[in-house]
Each structure stands twice: as structure tokens, then as C-alpha cells.
C-alpha positions as CSV (number, residue, x, y, z in Angstrom):
1,M,-3.7,-24.3,-72.9
2,E,-7.3,-23.3,-72.6
3,E,-7.2,-24.9,-69.0
4,A,-4.2,-22.9,-68.1
5,T,-6.0,-19.7,-69.2
6,Q,-9.1,-20.6,-67.3
7,V,-7.1,-21.2,-64.1
8,I,-5.4,-17.9,-64.5
9,S,-8.8,-16.2,-65.0
10,Y,-10.1,-17.9,-61.8
11,V,-7.1,-16.7,-59.9
12,A,-7.5,-13.2,-61.4
13,Y,-11.0,-13.2,-60.1
14,L,-10.2,-14.7,-56.7
15,L,-7.1,-12.6,-56.0
16,P,-9.1,-9.4,-55.3
17,A,-11.5,-11.3,-53.2
18,I,-8.7,-12.8,-51.1
19,V,-7.0,-9.4,-50.6
20,V,-10.4,-7.8,-49.6
21,G,-10.9,-10.7,-47.2
22,L,-7.6,-10.3,-45.6
23,I,-8.0,-6.5,-45.2
24,A,-11.4,-7.1,-43.6
25,Y,-10.1,-9.8,-41.2
26,F,-7.2,-7.5,-40.0
27,F,-9.5,-4.4,-39.8
28,F,-12.1,-6.4,-37.7
29,K,-9.4,-7.9,-35.6
30,G,-8.0,-4.4,-34.6
31,H,-11.5,-3.1,-34.2
32,T,-12.4,-5.9,-31.9
33,A,-9.2,-5.5,-29.8
34,N,-9.8,-1.7,-29.5
35,E,-13.4,-2.3,-28.3
36,E,-12.2,-4.9,-25.8
37,G,-9.6,-2.4,-24.4
38,R,-12.2,0.3,-24.3
39,R,-14.6,-1.8,-22.3
40,R,-11.9,-2.9,-20.0
41,Y,-11.0,0.8,-19.5
42,L,-14.7,1.6,-18.7
43,V,-15.0,-1.2,-16.2
44,Q,-11.7,-0.2,-14.5
45,K,-12.8,3.4,-14.4
46,E,-16.1,2.4,-12.8
47,A,-14.2,0.2,-10.3
48,Q,-11.9,3.0,-9.5
49,K,-14.8,5.3,-8.5
50,Q,-15.8,2.6,-5.9
51,V,-12.3,1.8,-4.7
52,L,-10.8,5.2,-4.3
53,P,-12.9,6.2,-1.3
54,L,-12.0,2.8,0.4
55,R,-8.3,3.3,-0.3
56,L,-8.4,6.9,1.0
57,Q,-10.2,5.6,4.2
58,A,-7.6,2.9,4.6
59,Y,-4.7,5.6,4.3
60,E,-6.6,7.7,6.9
61,R,-6.8,4.7,9.3
62,I,-3.1,3.9,8.7
63,T,-2.2,7.5,9.4
64,L,-4.2,7.4,12.7
65,F,-2.5,4.1,13.6
66,L,1.0,5.8,12.9
67,E,0.1,8.7,15.0
68,R,-1.2,6.6,17.8
69,I,2.0,4.5,17.9
70,D,4.2,7.4,17.8
71,P,6.3,7.2,20.9
72,K,5.9,10.9,21.9
73,K,2.1,10.5,21.8
74,L,2.0,6.9,23.1
75,L,3.9,7.8,26.3
76,I,1.5,10.7,27.1
77,R,-1.7,8.6,26.3
78,V,-0.5,5.3,28.1
79,K,0.3,6.0,31.7
80,P,2.2,3.4,33.8
81,F,0.2,1.6,36.4
82,S,3.2,0.5,38.4
83,D,6.9,1.4,39.0
84,A,8.2,-1.8,37.2
85,K,9.7,-0.8,33.9
86,D,9.0,-4.3,32.5
87,D,5.3,-4.0,33.1
88,Y,5.3,-0.6,31.5
89,E,7.3,-1.9,28.5
90,S,4.7,-4.9,28.2
91,L,1.8,-2.2,28.5
92,L,3.3,-0.1,25.7
93,V,4.0,-3.1,23.4
94,K,0.6,-4.5,24.1
95,N,-1.0,-1.2,23.1
96,I,1.0,-1.0,19.9
97,E,0.1,-4.6,19.0
98,Q,-3.6,-3.9,19.7
99,E,-3.6,-0.9,17.5
100,Y,-1.9,-3.0,14.8
101,D,-4.4,-5.7,15.0
102,H,-7.2,-3.3,14.8
103,N,-5.9,-1.9,11.4
104,L,-4.5,-5.2,9.9
105,T,-7.2,-5.4,7.2
106,Q,-6.2,-2.1,5.8
107,Q,-3.2,-3.8,4.0
108,I,-5.7,-4.9,1.3
109,Y,-6.2,-1.3,0.1
110,I,-2.5,0.0,0.3
111,T,0.5,-0.9,-1.6
112,P,2.6,-3.6,-0.4
113,E,5.7,-1.3,-0.1
114,C,3.6,1.0,2.1
115,W,2.4,-1.9,4.3
116,N,5.9,-3.2,4.7
117,L,7.2,0.2,5.9
118,I,4.2,0.4,8.4
119,N,5.3,-3.0,9.7
120,A,8.8,-1.8,9.9
121,A,7.8,1.3,11.8
122,K,5.7,-0.7,14.2
123,N,8.7,-3.1,14.9
124,A,11.2,-0.3,15.1
125,T,9.0,1.4,17.8
126,I,8.6,-1.8,19.8
127,H,12.4,-2.5,19.4
128,I,13.3,1.0,20.8
129,I,10.8,0.6,23.7
130,R,12.5,-2.7,24.5
131,Q,15.9,-1.2,24.2
132,A,14.9,1.5,26.8
133,A,13.7,-1.0,29.2
134,M,16.9,-3.1,29.0
135,N,18.9,0.2,29.4
136,E,20.8,0.1,32.7
137,K,20.6,3.8,33.2
138,N,16.7,3.7,33.3
139,S,16.3,2.3,36.7
140,D,12.6,3.1,37.0
141,V,9.6,3.9,34.8
142,D,10.1,7.6,35.0
143,K,13.6,7.5,33.8
144,M,12.6,5.0,31.0
145,R,9.9,7.6,29.7
146,E,12.3,10.5,30.0
147,W,14.9,8.5,28.1
148,L,12.4,7.5,25.3
149,L,11.1,11.2,25.1
150,Q,14.6,12.4,24.9
151,H,15.5,10.0,22.3
152,F,12.6,10.8,20.1
153,M,13.2,14.6,20.5
154,E,16.5,14.1,18.9
155,E,15.6,11.6,16.2
156,I,12.7,11.3,13.8
157,S,10.5,8.5,15.0
158,P,9.8,5.5,12.8
159,S,6.1,6.6,12.7
160,Q,7.0,9.9,11.3
161,K,9.2,8.4,8.6
162,A,6.4,6.0,7.6
163,M,3.9,8.9,7.7
164,A,6.0,10.8,5.2
165,F,5.8,7.8,2.9
166,V,2.0,7.5,3.3
167,K,1.6,11.2,2.5
168,K,3.7,10.8,-0.7
169,E,1.8,7.7,-1.7
170,V,-1.6,9.4,-1.2
171,S,-0.5,12.4,-3.2
172,E,0.2,10.0,-6.1
173,L,-3.4,8.9,-6.2
174,F,-4.5,12.2,-7.5
């Protein structure tokens, strides 16, 4: 009986210590997790200060790319060097591809959705140019240019659609 009393007294002394130990463990575990989250936040905030200007510059370059491949501006900037509409088609497509290649690295700084839309705008523009070159009504370069300009006066160009998305995405950065 004396041993049972002694065991109960030991348990009575140990029970508060165990409870205090468990409370301290969970307190320090929560505190450590909170500190880790705070450190991660500060590192991310510091990185954001450095990355934001690069992202904005990428969006600026993508905007310039979209402006340069807009058919209304492209047709004015790139003049035909012969009367063959196939040569002019190749020249326009080559110009678009060169602009694209020049801005290819910007995809690192923009969202995948935006980059996919920019690719789609580029491909749609090339498709419409090829469509104009294959159109039987466009017998020469001047008629092809006229058809393209008329087409994009009536419809919103793929570049303008992509530009609207880019503007929306940039506005979400702030």
C-alpha cells in the first residue's frame, strides 16, 4: 500500500511537469512556425522589389512586340520590295518571327496564360496574312495590302486583343 501511495505521489509531482512541458512544446512549435513564415514573407518581399521592375520591363517589351506585329502598323512599316504577293507574305511573316524571337526571353517574367495569348496573337496574325496571300481576289501586293487593311478596320486584330489582356494583367500587379 505504501508503494502505491508513493507511485501516486510521484505521478502527482510529474503530472504538472508533463502538462507544462506539453504546453511549452506546442507554444514553441507555433512560435517557430510563425517566425519561419515571417522570414519567408520578408525574403519574398525583398525579392519582389527586385523582380517587379523586371516584370514591368517584360510587359513593356511585350506591348511593343504586339504593337509592332499589329497588321495595320506592320503593313505601313514593311513595304513590299516586289510585286509578288508570295514574297511580300514571306517578308511579313519573317518580320513577325524576328520580332517574336527578339522577345522570346520575356516569357520568364510574365504569366503562362499571357504568354500563350501572345503566341496565339502572333500565330493568328500570320494565319490571316497567309489567308490574304492565298485569296484569289488579291491578284497583286497592293490588293493584298488593301484587303488586309480593310479586314483589320472591320475587326479587332489579334494583337489588340492580346494587348487588352496584357493591360489587365499589369493592372493586377498594383
